[in-house]
TORKOL-4160 file (C-alpha; in steps of 0.2 Angstrom, whole numbers, padded with zeros to 4 digits, m for minus):
481
<pt num="1" X="0531" Y="0059" Z="0017"/>
<pt num="2" X="0533" Y="0063" Z="m0001"/>
<pt num="3" X="0518" Y="0059" Z="m0012"/>
<pt num="4" X="0515" Y="0052" Z="m0029"/>
<pt num="5" X="0516" Y="0066" Z="m0043"/>
<pt num="6" X="0524" Y="0070" Z="m0059"/>
<pt num="7" X="0540" Y="0075" Z="m0050"/>
<pt num="8" X="0542" Y="0059" Z="m0040"/>
<pt num="9" X="0534" Y="0047" Z="m0053"/>
<pt num="10" X="0552" Y="0041" Z="m0059"/>
<pt num="11" X="0555" Y="0034" Z="m0042"/>
<pt num="12" X="0541" Y="0022" Z="m0043"/>
<pt num="13" X="0548" Y="0004" Z="m0043"/>
<pt num="14" X="0550" Y="m0004" Z="m0060"/>
<pt num="15" X="0537" Y="m0019" Z="m0057"/>
<pt num="16" X="0523" Y="m0005" Z="m0055"/>
<pt num="17" X="0517" Y="0001" Z="m0072"/>
<pt num="18" X="0516" Y="0019" Z="m0075"/>
<pt num="19" X="0511" Y="0033" Z="m0088"/>
<pt num="20" X="0525" Y="0039" Z="m0098"/>
<pt num="21" X="0527" Y="0053" Z="m0111"/>
<pt num="22" X="0511" Y="0062" Z="m0108"/>
<pt num="23" X="0516" Y="0079" Z="m0111"/>
<pt num="24" X="0504" Y="0079" Z="m0128"/>
<pt num="25" X="0488" Y="0074" Z="m0119"/>
<pt num="26" X="0473" Y="0085" Z="m0120"/>
<pt num="27" X="0456" Y="0085" Z="m0112"/>
<pt num="28" X="0443" Y="0076" Z="m0124"/>
<pt num="29" X="0433" Y="0068" Z="m0111"/>
<pt num="30" X="0422" Y="0077" Z="m0097"/>
<pt num="31" X="0418" Y="0064" Z="m0083"/>
<pt num="32" X="0404" Y="0068" Z="m0069"/>
<pt num="33" X="0408" Y="0058" Z="m0053"/>
<pt num="34" X="0426" Y="0055" Z="m0046"/>
<pt num="35" X="0423" Y="0040" Z="m0037"/>
<pt num="36" X="0432" Y="0024" Z="m0034"/>
<pt num="37" X="0423" Y="0014" Z="m0048"/>
<pt num="38" X="0426" Y="0027" Z="m0062"/>
<pt num="39" X="0445" Y="0029" Z="m0057"/>
<pt num="40" X="0447" Y="0009" Z="m0056"/>
<pt num="41" X="0437" Y="0005" Z="m0071"/>
<pt num="42" X="0433" Y="0019" Z="m0086"/>
<pt num="43" X="0449" Y="0029" Z="m0082"/>
<pt num="44" X="0460" Y="0014" Z="m0083"/>
<pt num="45" X="0454" Y="0010" Z="m0101"/>
<pt num="46" X="0457" Y="0028" Z="m0105"/>
<pt num="47" X="0474" Y="0028" Z="m0098"/>
<pt num="48" X="0479" Y="0013" Z="m0109"/>
<pt num="49" X="0471" Y="0023" Z="m0124"/>
<pt num="50" X="0482" Y="0038" Z="m0122"/>
<pt num="51" X="0497" Y="0029" Z="m0126"/>
<pt num="52" X="0491" Y="0029" Z="m0143"/>
<pt num="53" X="0479" Y="0043" Z="m0145"/>
<pt num="54" X="0483" Y="0058" Z="m0132"/>
<pt num="55" X="0467" Y="0067" Z="m0137"/>
<pt num="56" X="0456" Y="0059" Z="m0124"/>
<pt num="57" X="0462" Y="0066" Z="m0107"/>
<pt num="58" X="0449" Y="0067" Z="m0094"/>
<pt num="59" X="0442" Y="0082" Z="m0085"/>
<pt num="60" X="0434" Y="0075" Z="m0070"/>
<pt num="61" X="0420" Y="0085" Z="m0062"/>
<pt num="62" X="0414" Y="0083" Z="m0044"/>
<pt num="63" X="0396" Y="0090" Z="m0041"/>
<pt num="64" X="0395" Y="0088" Z="m0023"/>
<pt num="65" X="0412" Y="0090" Z="m0013"/>
<pt num="66" X="0429" Y="0093" Z="m0017"/>
<pt num="67" X="0439" Y="0080" Z="m0006"/>
<pt num="68" X="0444" Y="0067" Z="m0020"/>
<pt num="69" X="0446" Y="0081" Z="m0033"/>
<pt num="70" X="0460" Y="0090" Z="m0021"/>
<pt num="71" X="0468" Y="0074" Z="m0018"/>
<pt num="72" X="0470" Y="0070" Z="m0036"/>
<pt num="73" X="0476" Y="0089" Z="m0041"/>
<pt num="74" X="0489" Y="0088" Z="m0027"/>
<pt num="75" X="0497" Y="0073" Z="m0036"/>
<pt num="76" X="0495" Y="0079" Z="m0053"/>
<pt num="77" X="0481" Y="0068" Z="m0057"/>
<pt num="78" X="0490" Y="0053" Z="m0053"/>
<pt num="79" X="0484" Y="0038" Z="m0042"/>
<pt num="80" X="0488" Y="0019" Z="m0039"/>
<pt num="81" X="0476" Y="0006" Z="m0045"/>
<pt num="82" X="0478" Y="m0010" Z="m0035"/>
<pt num="83" X="0473" Y="m0026" Z="m0044"/>
<pt num="84" X="0467" Y="m0037" Z="m0030"/>
<pt num="85" X="0468" Y="m0056" Z="m0034"/>
<pt num="86" X="0478" Y="m0071" Z="m0030"/>
<pt num="87" X="0493" Y="m0061" Z="m0036"/>
<pt num="88" X="0491" Y="m0043" Z="m0033"/>
<pt num="89" X="0498" Y="m0031" Z="m0046"/>
<pt num="90" X="0499" Y="m0011" Z="m0046"/>
<pt num="91" X="0498" Y="0002" Z="m0059"/>
<pt num="92" X="0499" Y="0021" Z="m0058"/>
<pt num="93" X="0484" Y="0030" Z="m0068"/>
<pt num="94" X="0488" Y="0046" Z="m0077"/>
<pt num="95" X="0471" Y="0049" Z="m0086"/>
<pt num="96" X="0465" Y="0064" Z="m0078"/>
<pt num="97" X="0471" Y="0082" Z="m0083"/>
<pt num="98" X="0458" Y="0094" Z="m0076"/>
<pt num="99" X="0451" Y="0093" Z="m0058"/>
<pt num="100" X="0434" Y="0103" Z="m0056"/>
<pt num="101" X="0424" Y="0106" Z="m0040"/>
<pt num="102" X="0407" Y="0113" Z="m0037"/>
<pt num="103" X="0416" Y="0131" Z="m0036"/>
<pt num="104" X="0424" Y="0129" Z="m0054"/>
<pt num="105" X="0407" Y="0130" Z="m0062"/>
<pt num="106" X="0413" Y="0142" Z="m0075"/>
<pt num="107" X="0428" Y="0131" Z="m0079"/>
<pt num="108" X="0415" Y="0116" Z="m0082"/>
<pt num="109" X="0404" Y="0125" Z="m0093"/>
<pt num="110" X="0418" Y="0131" Z="m0103"/>
<pt num="111" X="0425" Y="0113" Z="m0106"/>
<pt num="112" X="0407" Y="0107" Z="m0110"/>
<pt num="113" X="0406" Y="0121" Z="m0123"/>
<pt num="114" X="0424" Y="0117" Z="m0131"/>
<pt num="115" X="0424" Y="0108" Z="m0147"/>
<pt num="116" X="0438" Y="0097" Z="m0142"/>
<pt num="117" X="0427" Y="0088" Z="m0129"/>
<pt num="118" X="0419" Y="0074" Z="m0139"/>
<pt num="119" X="0412" Y="0063" Z="m0124"/>
<pt num="120" X="0404" Y="0066" Z="m0109"/>
<pt num="121" X="0403" Y="0051" Z="m0096"/>
<pt num="122" X="0396" Y="0049" Z="m0080"/>
<pt num="123" X="0396" Y="0038" Z="m0063"/>
<pt num="124" X="0384" Y="0047" Z="m0051"/>
<pt num="125" X="0374" Y="0032" Z="m0046"/>
<pt num="126" X="0357" Y="0028" Z="m0051"/>
<pt num="127" X="0350" Y="0042" Z="m0039"/>
<pt num="128" X="0361" Y="0055" Z="m0048"/>
<pt num="129" X="0350" Y="0054" Z="m0064"/>
<pt num="130" X="0336" Y="0062" Z="m0055"/>
<pt num="131" X="0324" Y="0049" Z="m0061"/>
<pt num="132" X="0306" Y="0045" Z="m0055"/>
<pt num="133" X="0299" Y="0027" Z="m0051"/>
<pt num="134" X="0294" Y="0024" Z="m0069"/>
<pt num="135" X="0312" Y="0028" Z="m0076"/>
<pt num="136" X="0306" Y="0046" Z="m0083"/>
<pt num="137" X="0314" Y="0063" Z="m0077"/>
<pt num="138" X="0307" Y="0068" Z="m0060"/>
<pt num="139" X="0303" Y="0087" Z="m0063"/>
<pt num="140" X="0298" Y="0088" Z="m0045"/>
<pt num="141" X="0316" Y="0083" Z="m0039"/>
<pt num="142" X="0324" Y="0098" Z="m0029"/>
<pt num="143" X="0340" Y="0098" Z="m0040"/>
<pt num="144" X="0329" Y="0098" Z="m0056"/>
<pt num="145" X="0318" Y="0112" Z="m0049"/>
<pt num="146" X="0333" Y="0122" Z="m0044"/>
<pt num="147" X="0342" Y="0119" Z="m0062"/>
<pt num="148" X="0325" Y="0124" Z="m0071"/>
<pt num="149" X="0324" Y="0141" Z="m0062"/>
<pt num="150" X="0341" Y="0145" Z="m0067"/>
<pt num="151" X="0350" Y="0153" Z="m0053"/>
<pt num="152" X="0368" Y="0149" Z="m0052"/>
<pt num="153" X="0377" Y="0134" Z="m0058"/>
<pt num="154" X="0368" Y="0117" Z="m0061"/>
<pt num="155" X="0365" Y="0105" Z="m0046"/>
<pt num="156" X="0361" Y="0090" Z="m0057"/>
<pt num="157" X="0370" Y="0080" Z="m0070"/>
<pt num="158" X="0354" Y="0082" Z="m0082"/>
<pt num="159" X="0356" Y="0101" Z="m0079"/>
<pt num="160" X="0374" Y="0101" Z="m0083"/>
<pt num="161" X="0373" Y="0090" Z="m0099"/>
<pt num="162" X="0359" Y="0102" Z="m0105"/>
<pt num="163" X="0368" Y="0118" Z="m0101"/>
<pt num="164" X="0383" Y="0112" Z="m0111"/>
<pt num="165" X="0373" Y="0107" Z="m0126"/>
<pt num="166" X="0363" Y="0124" Z="m0125"/>
<pt num="167" X="0381" Y="0133" Z="m0126"/>
<pt num="168" X="0385" Y="0121" Z="m0141"/>
<pt num="169" X="0370" Y="0125" Z="m0150"/>
<pt num="170" X="0373" Y="0144" Z="m0148"/>
<pt num="171" X="0389" Y="0143" Z="m0156"/>
<pt num="172" X="0385" Y="0130" Z="m0170"/>
<pt num="173" X="0396" Y="0116" Z="m0162"/>
<pt num="174" X="0391" Y="0098" Z="m0164"/>
<pt num="175" X="0385" Y="0090" Z="m0149"/>
<pt num="176" X="0397" Y="0079" Z="m0138"/>
<pt num="177" X="0392" Y="0060" Z="m0136"/>
<pt num="178" X="0385" Y="0056" Z="m0119"/>
<pt num="179" X="0388" Y="0039" Z="m0110"/>
<pt num="180" X="0381" Y="0036" Z="m0094"/>
<pt num="181" X="0391" Y="0022" Z="m0085"/>
<pt num="182" X="0381" Y="0017" Z="m0069"/>
<pt num="183" X="0372" Y="0001" Z="m0067"/>
<pt num="184" X="0355" Y="0007" Z="m0073"/>
<pt num="185" X="0346" Y="m0003" Z="m0086"/>
<pt num="186" X="0344" Y="0004" Z="m0103"/>
<pt num="187" X="0354" Y="0018" Z="m0095"/>
<pt num="188" X="0358" Y="0028" Z="m0113"/>
<pt num="189" X="0339" Y="0028" Z="m0117"/>
<pt num="190" X="0333" Y="0034" Z="m0100"/>
<pt num="191" X="0346" Y="0048" Z="m0099"/>
<pt num="192" X="0342" Y="0054" Z="m0117"/>
<pt num="193" X="0324" Y="0056" Z="m0113"/>
<pt num="194" X="0328" Y="0065" Z="m0096"/>
<pt num="195" X="0339" Y="0077" Z="m0107"/>
<pt num="196" X="0325" Y="0081" Z="m0119"/>
<pt num="197" X="0312" Y="0082" Z="m0105"/>
<pt num="198" X="0323" Y="0094" Z="m0096"/>
<pt num="199" X="0326" Y="0105" Z="m0111"/>
<pt num="200" X="0308" Y="0104" Z="m0116"/>
<pt num="201" X="0304" Y="0111" Z="m0099"/>
<pt num="202" X="0315" Y="0125" Z="m0102"/>
<pt num="203" X="0316" Y="0129" Z="m0121"/>
<pt num="204" X="0306" Y="0119" Z="m0133"/>
<pt num="205" X="0319" Y="0124" Z="m0147"/>
<pt num="206" X="0333" Y="0118" Z="m0138"/>
<pt num="207" X="0323" Y="0101" Z="m0135"/>
<pt num="208" X="0319" Y="0099" Z="m0152"/>
<pt num="209" X="0339" Y="0102" Z="m0158"/>
<pt num="210" X="0345" Y="0089" Z="m0144"/>
<pt num="211" X="0332" Y="0078" Z="m0150"/>
<pt num="212" X="0337" Y="0078" Z="m0167"/>
<pt num="213" X="0356" Y="0078" Z="m0164"/>
<pt num="214" X="0361" Y="0070" Z="m0148"/>
<pt num="215" X="0369" Y="0053" Z="m0147"/>
<pt num="216" X="0368" Y="0045" Z="m0130"/>
<pt num="217" X="0375" Y="0027" Z="m0128"/>
<pt num="218" X="0369" Y="0014" Z="m0116"/>
<pt num="219" X="0382" Y="0004" Z="m0107"/>
<pt num="220" X="0385" Y="m0010" Z="m0096"/>
<pt num="221" X="0400" Y="m0009" Z="m0083"/>
<pt num="222" X="0406" Y="m0023" Z="m0072"/>
<pt num="223" X="0421" Y="m0024" Z="m0059"/>
<pt num="224" X="0420" Y="m0028" Z="m0040"/>
<pt num="225" X="0429" Y="m0012" Z="m0032"/>
<pt num="226" X="0430" Y="m0013" Z="m0013"/>
<pt num="227" X="0431" Y="0004" Z="m0004"/>
<pt num="228" X="0449" Y="0011" Z="m0002"/>
<pt num="229" X="0454" Y="0010" Z="0017"/>
<pt num="230" X="0469" Y="0011" Z="0028"/>
<pt num="231" X="0475" Y="m0006" Z="0024"/>
<pt num="232" X="0475" Y="m0002" Z="0005"/>
<pt num="233" X="0484" Y="0014" Z="0008"/>
<pt num="234" X="0497" Y="0004" Z="0018"/>
<pt num="235" X="0499" Y="m0009" Z="0003"/>
<pt num="236" X="0501" Y="0005" Z="m0010"/>
<pt num="237" X="0514" Y="0014" Z="0000"/>
<pt num="238" X="0525" Y="m0001" Z="0001"/>
<pt num="239" X="0522" Y="m0005" Z="m0018"/>
<pt num="240" X="0527" Y="0013" Z="m0022"/>
<pt num="241" X="0543" Y="0011" Z="m0012"/>
<pt num="242" X="0538" Y="0024" Z="0002"/>
<pt num="243" X="0529" Y="0037" Z="m0010"/>
<pt num="244" X="0512" Y="0041" Z="m0002"/>
<pt num="245" X="0496" Y="0041" Z="m0012"/>
<pt num="246" X="0480" Y="0050" Z="m0005"/>
<pt num="247" X="0468" Y="0043" Z="m0019"/>
<pt num="248" X="0473" Y="0024" Z="m0022"/>
<pt num="249" X="0459" Y="0013" Z="m0028"/>
<pt num="250" X="0457" Y="m0006" Z="m0030"/>
<pt num="251" X="0447" Y="m0018" Z="m0040"/>
<pt num="252" X="0447" Y="m0036" Z="m0046"/>
<pt num="253" X="0456" Y="m0041" Z="m0062"/>
<pt num="254" X="0441" Y="m0043" Z="m0071"/>
<pt num="255" X="0433" Y="m0029" Z="m0079"/>
<pt num="256" X="0420" Y="m0028" Z="m0092"/>
<pt num="257" X="0414" Y="m0011" Z="m0101"/>
<pt num="258" X="0400" Y="m0015" Z="m0115"/>
<pt num="259" X="0395" Y="0000" Z="m0125"/>
<pt num="260" X="0382" Y="0003" Z="m0137"/>
<pt num="261" X="0387" Y="0004" Z="m0156"/>
<pt num="262" X="0373" Y="0012" Z="m0165"/>
<pt num="263" X="0384" Y="0014" Z="m0182"/>
<pt num="264" X="0389" Y="0033" Z="m0177"/>
<pt num="265" X="0407" Y="0037" Z="m0172"/>
<pt num="266" X="0410" Y="0036" Z="m0153"/>
<pt num="267" X="0426" Y="0047" Z="m0153"/>
<pt num="268" X="0439" Y="0037" Z="m0143"/>
<pt num="269" X="0443" Y="0019" Z="m0149"/>
<pt num="270" X="0438" Y="0011" Z="m0133"/>
<pt num="271" X="0437" Y="m0006" Z="m0142"/>
<pt num="272" X="0455" Y="m0006" Z="m0145"/>
<pt num="273" X="0459" Y="m0006" Z="m0126"/>
<pt num="274" X="0446" Y="m0019" Z="m0122"/>
<pt num="275" X="0428" Y="m0012" Z="m0122"/>
<pt num="276" X="0415" Y="m0021" Z="m0130"/>
<pt num="277" X="0405" Y="m0012" Z="m0145"/>
<pt num="278" X="0388" Y="m0021" Z="m0148"/>
<pt num="279" X="0371" Y="m0017" Z="m0153"/>
<pt num="280" X="0364" Y="m0028" Z="m0140"/>
<pt num="281" X="0370" Y="m0020" Z="m0124"/>
<pt num="282" X="0352" Y="m0027" Z="m0116"/>
<pt num="283" X="0359" Y="m0045" Z="m0120"/>
<pt num="284" X="0374" Y="m0042" Z="m0110"/>
<pt num="285" X="0364" Y="m0034" Z="m0096"/>
<pt num="286" X="0352" Y="m0049" Z="m0096"/>
<pt num="287" X="0366" Y="m0062" Z="m0095"/>
<pt num="288" X="0374" Y="m0052" Z="m0081"/>
<pt num="289" X="0358" Y="m0050" Z="m0071"/>
<pt num="290" X="0353" Y="m0068" Z="m0072"/>
<pt num="291" X="0371" Y="m0077" Z="m0072"/>
<pt num="292" X="0381" Y="m0065" Z="m0060"/>
<pt num="293" X="0367" Y="m0057" Z="m0050"/>
<pt num="294" X="0356" Y="m0073" Z="m0049"/>
<pt num="295" X="0370" Y="m0083" Z="m0044"/>
<pt num="296" X="0376" Y="m0070" Z="m0031"/>
<pt num="297" X="0360" Y="m0069" Z="m0022"/>
<pt num="298" X="0359" Y="m0088" Z="m0022"/>
<pt num="299" X="0376" Y="m0089" Z="m0013"/>
<pt num="300" X="0370" Y="m0075" Z="m0001"/>
<pt num="301" X="0354" Y="m0085" Z="0005"/>
<pt num="302" X="0360" Y="m0102" Z="0005"/>
<pt num="303" X="0378" Y="m0097" Z="0011"/>
<pt num="304" X="0371" Y="m0087" Z="0025"/>
<pt num="305" X="0360" Y="m0102" Z="0030"/>
<pt num="306" X="0376" Y="m0114" Z="0030"/>
<pt num="307" X="0385" Y="m0101" Z="0041"/>
<pt num="308" X="0396" Y="m0093" Z="0027"/>
<pt num="309" X="0400" Y="m0074" Z="0028"/>
<pt num="310" X="0408" Y="m0070" Z="0011"/>
<pt num="311" X="0406" Y="m0075" Z="m0008"/>
<pt num="312" X="0423" Y="m0084" Z="m0007"/>
<pt num="313" X="0419" Y="m0092" Z="0009"/>
<pt num="314" X="0403" Y="m0099" Z="0000"/>
<pt num="315" X="0412" Y="m0104" Z="m0015"/>
<pt num="316" X="0424" Y="m0114" Z="m0004"/>
<pt num="317" X="0409" Y="m0125" Z="0001"/>
<pt num="318" X="0410" Y="m0139" Z="m0013"/>
<pt num="319" X="0391" Y="m0144" Z="m0011"/>
<pt num="320" X="0385" Y="m0125" Z="m0014"/>
<pt num="321" X="0399" Y="m0120" Z="m0027"/>
<pt num="322" X="0393" Y="m0137" Z="m0037"/>
<pt num="323" X="0375" Y="m0132" Z="m0035"/>
<pt num="324" X="0378" Y="m0114" Z="m0042"/>
<pt num="325" X="0389" Y="m0121" Z="m0057"/>
<pt num="326" X="0375" Y="m0133" Z="m0061"/>
<pt num="327" X="0361" Y="m0119" Z="m0060"/>
<pt num="328" X="0371" Y="m0107" Z="m0072"/>
<pt num="329" X="0375" Y="m0121" Z="m0084"/>
<pt num="330" X="0359" Y="m0131" Z="m0084"/>
<pt num="331" X="0345" Y="m0118" Z="m0080"/>
<pt num="332" X="0350" Y="m0100" Z="m0083"/>
<pt num="333" X="0361" Y="m0101" Z="m0098"/>
<pt num="334" X="0350" Y="m0113" Z="m0107"/>
<pt num="335" X="0335" Y="m0100" Z="m0108"/>
<pt num="336" X="0346" Y="m0085" Z="m0111"/>
<pt num="337" X="0344" Y="m0078" Z="m0130"/>
<pt num="338" X="0361" Y="m0079" Z="m0139"/>
<pt num="339" X="0370" Y="m0062" Z="m0141"/>
<pt num="340" X="0384" Y="m0062" Z="m0154"/>
<pt num="341" X="0400" Y="m0060" Z="m0147"/>
<pt num="342" X="0395" Y="m0067" Z="m0130"/>
<pt num="343" X="0401" Y="m0084" Z="m0125"/>
<pt num="344" X="0389" Y="m0089" Z="m0111"/>
<pt num="345" X="0399" Y="m0104" Z="m0106"/>
<pt num="346" X="0415" Y="m0093" Z="m0104"/>
<pt num="347" X="0406" Y="m0080" Z="m0096"/>
<pt num="348" X="0397" Y="m0091" Z="m0082"/>
<pt num="349" X="0415" Y="m0099" Z="m0079"/>
<pt num="350" X="0423" Y="m0082" Z="m0077"/>
<pt num="351" X="0410" Y="m0076" Z="m0065"/>
<pt num="352" X="0413" Y="m0092" Z="m0054"/>
<pt num="353" X="0431" Y="m0089" Z="m0055"/>
<pt num="354" X="0428" Y="m0072" Z="m0049"/>
<pt num="355" X="0417" Y="m0078" Z="m0034"/>
<pt num="356" X="0432" Y="m0089" Z="m0029"/>
<pt num="357" X="0444" Y="m0073" Z="m0028"/>
<pt num="358" X="0450" Y="m0075" Z="m0010"/>
<pt num="359" X="0457" Y="m0057" Z="m0008"/>
<pt num="360" X="0440" Y="m0048" Z="m0013"/>
<pt num="361" X="0429" Y="m0049" Z="0003"/>
<pt num="362" X="0411" Y="m0048" Z="m0004"/>
<pt num="363" X="0399" Y="m0051" Z="0012"/>
<pt num="364" X="0384" Y="m0061" Z="0009"/>
<pt num="365" X="0373" Y="m0050" Z="0021"/>
<pt num="366" X="0376" Y="m0036" Z="0010"/>
<pt num="367" X="0371" Y="m0045" Z="m0006"/>
<pt num="368" X="0356" Y="m0052" Z="0004"/>
<pt num="369" X="0348" Y="m0034" Z="0005"/>
<pt num="370" X="0333" Y="m0030" Z="m0004"/>
<pt num="371" X="0329" Y="m0047" Z="m0010"/>
<pt num="372" X="0311" Y="m0042" Z="m0014"/>
<pt num="373" X="0316" Y="m0030" Z="m0028"/>
<pt num="374" X="0331" Y="m0039" Z="m0036"/>
<pt num="375" X="0324" Y="m0057" Z="m0035"/>
<pt num="376" X="0310" Y="m0055" Z="m0049"/>
<pt num="377" X="0324" Y="m0051" Z="m0062"/>
<pt num="378" X="0339" Y="m0061" Z="m0055"/>
<pt num="379" X="0330" Y="m0077" Z="m0053"/>
<pt num="380" X="0311" Y="m0074" Z="m0057"/>
<pt num="381" X="0314" Y="m0071" Z="m0075"/>
<pt num="382" X="0324" Y="m0088" Z="m0077"/>
<pt num="383" X="0310" Y="m0097" Z="m0068"/>
<pt num="384" X="0296" Y="m0089" Z="m0079"/>
<pt num="385" X="0305" Y="m0094" Z="m0095"/>
<pt num="386" X="0305" Y="m0112" Z="m0089"/>
<pt num="387" X="0289" Y="m0113" Z="m0083"/>
<pt num="388" X="0283" Y="m0105" Z="m0100"/>
<pt num="389" X="0291" Y="m0121" Z="m0108"/>
<pt num="390" X="0282" Y="m0134" Z="m0095"/>
<pt num="391" X="0298" Y="m0136" Z="m0084"/>
<pt num="392" X="0301" Y="m0134" Z="m0065"/>
<pt num="393" X="0319" Y="m0129" Z="m0064"/>
<pt num="394" X="0324" Y="m0136" Z="m0047"/>
<pt num="395" X="0340" Y="m0126" Z="m0044"/>
<pt num="396" X="0332" Y="m0109" Z="m0046"/>
<pt num="397" X="0317" Y="m0115" Z="m0035"/>
<pt num="398" X="0328" Y="m0121" Z="m0022"/>
<pt num="399" X="0338" Y="m0104" Z="m0023"/>
<pt num="400" X="0320" Y="m0095" Z="m0020"/>
<pt num="401" X="0317" Y="m0107" Z="m0005"/>
<pt num="402" X="0333" Y="m0102" Z="0003"/>
<pt num="403" X="0326" Y="m0084" Z="0002"/>
<pt num="404" X="0310" Y="m0089" Z="0011"/>
<pt num="405" X="0320" Y="m0099" Z="0024"/>
<pt num="406" X="0331" Y="m0084" Z="0025"/>
<pt num="407" X="0317" Y="m0072" Z="0029"/>
<pt num="408" X="0308" Y="m0085" Z="0040"/>
<pt num="409" X="0325" Y="m0086" Z="0051"/>
<pt num="410" X="0327" Y="m0068" Z="0052"/>
<pt num="411" X="0309" Y="m0064" Z="0056"/>
<pt num="412" X="0308" Y="m0077" Z="0070"/>
<pt num="413" X="0325" Y="m0072" Z="0078"/>
<pt num="414" X="0318" Y="m0053" Z="0078"/>
<pt num="415" X="0333" Y="m0047" Z="0067"/>
<pt num="416" X="0330" Y="m0034" Z="0054"/>
<pt num="417" X="0326" Y="m0038" Z="0036"/>
<pt num="418" X="0336" Y="m0024" Z="0026"/>
<pt num="419" X="0323" Y="m0023" Z="0012"/>
<pt num="420" X="0311" Y="m0009" Z="0006"/>
<pt num="421" X="0297" Y="m0021" Z="0011"/>
<pt num="422" X="0308" Y="m0026" Z="0027"/>
<pt num="423" X="0293" Y="m0023" Z="0040"/>
<pt num="424" X="0280" Y="m0032" Z="0029"/>
<pt num="425" X="0292" Y="m0046" Z="0025"/>
<pt num="426" X="0294" Y="m0048" Z="0044"/>
<pt num="427" X="0276" Y="m0049" Z="0048"/>
<pt num="428" X="0273" Y="m0061" Z="0034"/>
<pt num="429" X="0288" Y="m0073" Z="0038"/>
<pt num="430" X="0285" Y="m0072" Z="0057"/>
<pt num="431" X="0272" Y="m0086" Z="0059"/>
<pt num="432" X="0267" Y="m0102" Z="0050"/>
<pt num="433" X="0276" Y="m0116" Z="0042"/>
<pt num="434" X="0285" Y="m0112" Z="0024"/>
<pt num="435" X="0269" Y="m0116" Z="0013"/>
<pt num="436" X="0260" Y="m0103" Z="0024"/>
<pt num="437" X="0274" Y="m0090" Z="0022"/>
<pt num="438" X="0276" Y="m0093" Z="0003"/>
<pt num="439" X="0257" Y="m0092" Z="0000"/>
<pt num="440" X="0256" Y="m0075" Z="0010"/>
<pt num="441" X="0270" Y="m0069" Z="m0001"/>
<pt num="442" X="0261" Y="m0074" Z="m0016"/>
<pt num="443" X="0245" Y="m0065" Z="m0010"/>
<pt num="444" X="0255" Y="m0050" Z="m0007"/>
<pt num="445" X="0265" Y="m0051" Z="m0025"/>
<pt num="446" X="0281" Y="m0050" Z="m0015"/>
<pt num="447" X="0297" Y="m0057" Z="m0022"/>
<pt num="448" X="0291" Y="m0063" Z="m0040"/>
<pt num="449" X="0280" Y="m0058" Z="m0054"/>
<pt num="450" X="0262" Y="m0061" Z="m0051"/>
<pt num="451" X="0260" Y="m0073" Z="m0064"/>
<pt num="452" X="0272" Y="m0085" Z="m0056"/>
<pt num="453" X="0264" Y="m0083" Z="m0039"/>
<pt num="454" X="0247" Y="m0088" Z="m0046"/>
<pt num="455" X="0256" Y="m0104" Z="m0051"/>
<pt num="456" X="0251" Y="m0116" Z="m0038"/>
<pt num="457" X="0265" Y="m0129" Z="m0042"/>
<pt num="458" X="0278" Y="m0115" Z="m0041"/>
<pt num="459" X="0272" Y="m0110" Z="m0023"/>
<pt num="460" X="0271" Y="m0127" Z="m0017"/>
<pt num="461" X="0289" Y="m0131" Z="m0025"/>
<pt num="462" X="0297" Y="m0115" Z="m0018"/>
<pt num="463" X="0289" Y="m0119" Z="0000"/>
<pt num="464" X="0295" Y="m0136" Z="m0001"/>
<pt num="465" X="0313" Y="m0130" Z="m0004"/>
<pt num="466" X="0311" Y="m0118" Z="0011"/>
<pt num="467" X="0306" Y="m0132" Z="0021"/>
<pt num="468" X="0321" Y="m0142" Z="0017"/>
<pt num="469" X="0334" Y="m0127" Z="0020"/>
<pt num="470" X="0326" Y="m0124" Z="0037"/>
<pt num="471" X="0327" Y="m0142" Z="0042"/>
<pt num="472" X="0345" Y="m0142" Z="0036"/>
<pt num="473" X="0341" Y="m0156" Z="0022"/>
<pt num="474" X="0355" Y="m0149" Z="0011"/>
<pt num="475" X="0358" Y="m0166" Z="0001"/>
<pt num="476" X="0341" Y="m0166" Z="m0003"/>
<pt num="477" X="0340" Y="m0147" Z="m0007"/>
<pt num="478" X="0357" Y="m0145" Z="m0016"/>
<pt num="479" X="0358" Y="m0163" Z="m0023"/>
<pt num="480" X="0372" Y="m0168" Z="m0034"/>
<pt num="481" X="0378" Y="m0156" Z="m0047"/>
């Protein structure tokens, strides 16, 4: 089977968008982490930008394995992005120009030192930043210990970036801009502090130079990106008219890239291709956490109790869909601070439309995991804002009650609770009525901020909602939208 490549690109059917006239593209971005989210999200923005500014081709670096890198290189960096919505569409992405594996350390180092490289980005998951529980650099992390010792090529993202900055300082070259693109709150500030701390442990003068000169931008990224599978491969094969693609990716139509605007030049004009530049990334993060993630968790616990398996399935339940819509409109959005450029009503509507996408299968049992860590921020902050104003938000209370009912149902069925506190939650939820279970959670300060669990009215209201959910009193619990 012939593969997608520069040589076969002209044979791609006309209804698939393809990159054309890219001979002038040069590398201006080094990206760590060749996974599906980067290739479906940031690379798609850059691919659009290259049509007007060829200076920002991507050199993609894998720090662990070479499978994806080899697949991309064999196809001249080309791969298919499938947009999975009610009406599917396909696009060939051609943003990548260099493909670097762990064995290509010398080439990676040379690129980081190259003055033409103006931006370094990353999608390495939260773990890839080697941070301790308090968000600071974990100097005892094995990769950090290795990189500080200095033998061979760096193993950590922090080690690689500092190595590149050290090379630039040595030659008098201005630093590149650094931009993490993982879902880590305040990611730019945390990475910047980690880079300075690493450099300080190695060379105080280098640390001072980095601290004085380095520009690290916080970001927020969002687009549901299901894993690539055999079904996607078959779909892409058909869309490409029989050309094979060993590196296809898929995502929903919605994509959001919010980038901190600190008044300094970023380099690539990503705003011109749809990214949002703002001085309030935290405001966008807060809206996403409470509107999108808060309603996701609500759908997960209430939906599972009502027999649904996926987000789209839960949204096809009129009572549950209406409940979540009212919660966003009447309780979440009303206590979110205004953010210039962000229309909360439009954002909420977009979230609900995304949830209804029948093609994206987002399983509720996956969303329901780790509730003890997620709910204090996804729902607890909204509850706290209302309680500070003397209100009891019934939708948020009902959502938390569904979590309690979910725990009780799982514990009493002997089913595992996937959560860092899973064993403790199972013990707490295994006996007693909903008020007893909620009170024990309050005593253990699990699932909400301690101040909320010290509010007797909150504990009683959540327990009452849990009782309604367990008894199937859904009309009482969900009520009229």
